N, C-alpha and C positions, 0 to 999 in steps of 0.2 A: 486414706480412710476407705476407699473401695476393697482393698484387700483385707482391712481389719474387720470390715460389714461380712466378706463372704467367708472369712475365718469364723465368725460367730454364727453365721447361718449354717454353716456345715456342722459346727458344734450341737446346736439346736436339733438339726437333721438327724444326726448320729444319735443323739440322746434320745429322741421321739422312736427311733427304729429298735433302740435299745430296749427303753421302755416297753414297746409292742411286743418283743420279742420273750421280754420276762412275764409279761403279763399273759400272752398265749400259752406259755409253756405252765405258769401256774394255775392259769385257769382248766385248762386240759386235764391236769394231774388232779388238781384238788376235786372238781367236779365230777369226774370221772371216777375218782376214788371216793367220793361220798357216794356217788349213786350205786358203785357196786357194794360198798360195805353196807349200806342202809337199804338195800333192795330188799331183803328180804322183810325187812322189818316194816318198811313202808307198804308192801304189797303183799305181806302175807295173808292178810284175808281175800284177796283176790286169788292167789294159789290156792288156798285151801278150799275156797267156793268152787274153783274148776275142777280140782281133784275130786270132790264130793258128788260132782254132777256127773262125772265121767268115769267113775270106779265101777258102777254096775254093769259097764257095757264093755264088748270088746274093743280090742285098738283097733279094730278096723272100721268102728263106727264112730271114732273119736271125732274124727275132721266134720263129720255132719253134725253130730252132737254139739261141736263147739260154735258152728254157724248158727245153729237153731237159739242157743243159748245166747248167742249174742243179740240175735232179733229180739230174743224174748225181754232180757234183762235191759237192753240198751247200752250201746258200749260208753257214753260218755260218762252215765252212771256209776258204771261198774268198774269198767276198764280204764277211765280218764281219756284215751284216745283210741285210735286204731289198734287192733291186735289181731294175731294169727297163731295158729297151730301147724308146726312144721317138723319135720324129722331132722334127725342129726345130719342124716346123708344130704339130703336137700340143703340145709342150713351152711353144711361146708362147701356148697357151690359158690354159696355168695363173696361177693367182694368185701373186702375187711376181715374176714374171718380166719385166721390163720389156725395152725396147729395146736399153737398155744391156748388159744383163746378155746377153741373146740375142746380141747382137754378139760377146762376149768369148767366149761359148760355141762360137760360130761359127768363130771365129778359132783357136780349139783353146786358149786361156787357161783356168787351172783359176778355176772360179767355184763358190760354194758357197752354200747357204741354211738356215737354221735350219727345223728340222721344225716343223709347226703345231702340235702339241701339246707341244713341245721334247723335251728327252732326247737331241738329236743334231741331225746335220746331213746335208744331200744333197749331194754332190759329182756334179757335171756334167762328161763329158768326150765329146767325138766321136771316132769310132773310122774309121780309114782313111781320112779328108778327106771322108766323107760326111756326109748330113744326119741320119745315127743318131746317138744320145747315149745313151751309158751313165749311168744314174744311180743311185749308189751310196750307201746309206742307213749313216751311220756314227754308233753310239752315241756318246753325251756319257761321256767318260772322268772319272771320279771324281776332282776336284781335279786336273786336267791341270795340269802346271806352265806357267807364263807365261814364254817365253823360256827355259825350263830352269832359272829361278831361283826363282820363288813360286808357291805354289798359290792357286788364289781364294779361299780361307779367311784363309792368311796376308795377301794383298793386302787383303782386306776389314778385317781388324783393323788393318793401317797406315793405310789411309785414314779408317776410322772414327776410331781415338785420334788421328790427326793433327789431322782436323779438329774434334774436340771439345776438344783441346789449345788449338789456335787460336781456337775460339770462346770459352772460357772464359778464357784468356789475353786476349783483347780487352777482355771484360767486365772481368777483374780490373784491368788497364789503366785502364779508363774510372772505375772506383770508386775504384782508388788514386789518380788525379788529383783526385777530388772529395773524398778523403779528405786529401789535402794541401791544398787549398783550404781545407777548413775548418780545417785545423791552423793555416795562416797567418793565418786569418781570427780565430780563439780568440786567437792571439799579438797581433793589433792590438788588439782589445779589450782584451787584459791590458797593454797599452802606453797606454790612453787614447786610441786613435785609434778614432773612429766614423764618421768619413766616407766610409764605403766601403758596398757591398753585397756578401754573398756570393752570388756568381753562378755557379749550378748550373742546367744545364739541365732543363726540364721533362721528366719521364717518368724521370729517373734516380732510383737507389734512395735517394740521400740528398737529393732535392728537398724532402720533406717537413719533414726536418732544418734543411735550408737556410733555408727558408721561415721555421720558427718562430726559426730563431738570429738572422734579421733584424730580425723583431717585438720578440725580447728584445734585443737591440744596440739598436733605436731607442729601446725603452722605457727601457733604462739610461741612454742618451745623454740621454734627456729628464728622469729622475729627478736625474741629476748635475747639468744645467742648471737644473733647479727648484732642487735644494737649494743652488746657488751662488747664485740669485738670491734665494733664501728668507734663506741666512746674510746675504748683504749688506743685504736689506730690515731684518732683525732687528737686526744691527748699527746701523742707521741710526735704526730706531725708538727702541730702547734707549738711543740715545747723548743725544738732545736731553732726554728727562725726567732722566736720570742727571746730565747738565751742569747742569740747572736746580737740581736737588737738591743738587748740591755747592756751587752758586753760592749758594743761599739760606742753606745751614748755614754757610757762611764769614761772610755777612750777620749770621746770628743771633749767632755767634760774638762778633761784634765790635758787636752791637747796645749802646747806650747807655742806651736805656730800655726799661721792660717794653713798652710798646705795639710798639716796633719788632720786639723779639724774637718778641710773639706773631704779628704781621702775617708775620713770615719763617716761622715755625713752620706758620702755616696756608697760605702758599703751598708749604712742603714737603711738608705733608700731600697737597696737590693733586696733586704731582708723584707722590708716592707710591700716589696713586689712579689716576694714569694708568698706570703702571709695572704696577699690579695688574690694571686692565682689559686692558693690552695682552698680560700673560701667558695671562689667561684665554683672551681669544680666540685667542692661539697655540697654546694648547693644545688647544682645541677644534679648530681646523684641522687642526692635527698628527693627532689622532684620527682625523678625518673622511677626512683623505688617506691613512693608514696603512692601513686596513682598511674593508673593504665590509660593512657590518653586513646581517644578514639582514632583507629587508623584510617588514615585515607589511601587505601588501598587502591592501586591502578596499575597500568601497563608500564614497564620502563624499558625504554629502547637499550640494549646492553652495552652496545660498542661505543657510543657518544658518552654515556654513564661512565666506564671505566677511563674512558681517556680525560675526562674531566677530573676524576678522582685523582689518577696519575699524576696529571699536570700540577695540582694541588701539592701532592706530596713532593713532586720534585722541587717545588718554590719551598717547603719546609726543609728539605735537604740540604739547599743551597743556603737559607738564611742560616742554618747552623754550621754550614762548612763540612757538610758531609757530601763525599762524591761516589754517589751509587747510581745503579742503571735500574729502570723501572719497565719490566714488560708488560704487556696486557694481552690477554688470551679471554676471547669470547667465544665459548663452544656454543652457545644458544644465544638466539638473535632478540629475544626478549623474554621477561620475567615479569611476574606479579609480585607488588609489596608497596610500603610505603616510602617513596623517594626520599622524604626528608630523614626518618629515622635509620633506613638502611645506608644513606650517604653518610649518616653520622658513625654507624658501627663501622663502616669501611674506612673511613677515615682515620678512627682510633686504631685499626689495625695497622694502616700504613705508617702513621707518625711511629707507633712501636717498632715495625721494621725499619723505617729509616733509623731510628736510634741505634739498633743492635745489628745491622746487617753489615757486611763487610764491603761488598761491591754490588751485589746483584738482589733486586725484587722482583717477584712474579705476583701478579693479579690476573685471579681466574674465575669465571663463572660458568659453571656446568649444571646439567640436569642428569640426575642419576639415581636410581631405584625409584623413581616417582617424587623426588624431591629435587629443592633447587639448591645449589651449595656455591657458596662466596669463599676462595681459598686466597690467603696472604702468604707467600713463601719467602725466605729469606737464607741467605747465605752463612748467618751468625754462629755462634758459639752453640746454639741450642739451648734445649731446656730439659732436665732431667724428667723422666717421667713420674716419678714420685711427686715433682712439684708442679706439675702442670695445672691440676684440678685447684689447688690451692690458689692460684693466679687470679682466678675468676672473682676472689673474695675482693672487697674494698680495702684499699691500702696495701695489699699483698706485693711484695717484693722478693725476689731470689734472695740477694745479698746488697750490701752496701754499695758494691761497685755498680749495681744496676739501678741505683737509688737516685740521689739527688744531681749527683755528677751529670748524670744521661737524661735528666730532666724528668717531668712526670711525677705524679703522685701515687701511681697504683690503682686507679679508680677506672680508666680506661676501658680494661677488659670485663669489668663488672657491668659497666654501663652497656656492653656488647651483648652480654648473656642477656641482660634484661629485655634489650630490644628483639634478641632472638627468639624469649619467651613469648614476647606480644607478638610475633607471627607464627606462633605455635611450633616452634623448633627451638635450637640450642646452639651453643658453641664450645668448640673443642680445640684442643691443642696436640698437636702430633709431631712426628718428624717428618721433616721437609726433603724432598728429592735433591734440592739444592746443598744439603748438608747443614742447615739449620733449623729453622722452627717453621713448622706450617699451622696458622690457625684459621679453623673452618667456621665460617656461619653457616647453617643450615635451616631450611624451613621449607 
């Protein structure tokens, strides 16, 4: 609002200055032109009277005769204002009388000059073809008509109102153009079209709104794309255990022995467990993706925290029959973050490493480039560079061999990146010095 007011104020100020310059130029031109053009007509009787009085006397006596003539007739009555008799040589020494004006005066052309203090003009006219010049001071007539039609106040009102209307009209035209762009953009989004940007020039009143609109549009597009991918992934993930459950149920109905029925029921229970685990993971991801919690950021004692995470990972490895060594490296004594969510992110990374490592896992925390880093390295098969970013999408997997046989539903890394974003950071995958994969959480 403040910027909009400032721009409007500057627009009015520039319009006023432009109006002033136009009026000044027009007044100077029109008034002086009128004075010069009409000087002979308006003051002809004065010139004739002066010439008739001075004609019988030699030029040497003209200044004195001129003075006595003024005293006798009274200047306000005959001359309208102060007047004087001066030679061309003396006139050339006065300020504002250049060679061009002097030549016009000498050629008996009407010439005027504004008085230094304002309030009127001086009219110059030679008499009897000599070098003597009569200078008449003519007071400014209040609101004199211009060309016999407009007074200066009327002209001022017309010029200023016209310029204000033009300036505001131009501003409104640009504003209306941006409004129409915004209206079309809203219509495009309403039709589900997101492959465009609302282009409004910088400095325009609606530029901040356009910038916010573009961000909102991109966010909606990303959310719709994510929702579509998530829906497809959920459909795929649920289809397999449900199909298996139906198949085992059919076999159980037609089992001929108690042992066969019990075996099928046991396999059905395994499919139900898988559905339950999938539902739990899905609900947790939806909760984390839907809302950004208020983080309880505080100091974390790094070494005990890492040892606790490593011990839990060793228990997971033992329970799944994995024989891996987990090493802990704390390059910093403490860090800042939400203990609960950072523990969840680190645990997800360690569980993935336990699944795919051959023998070794390293858990490290360091401070580098003004940021905090948590790395989980393994000596597994590694991940191709072209597939790394995709794995942070929910339900994304490399292939079926790293799929259900190894456990998990492909949500863990998506949760890790979400937690990293809450802390103002991100999560990345790179090549590990152990020969496998390094997943890094930085904030």
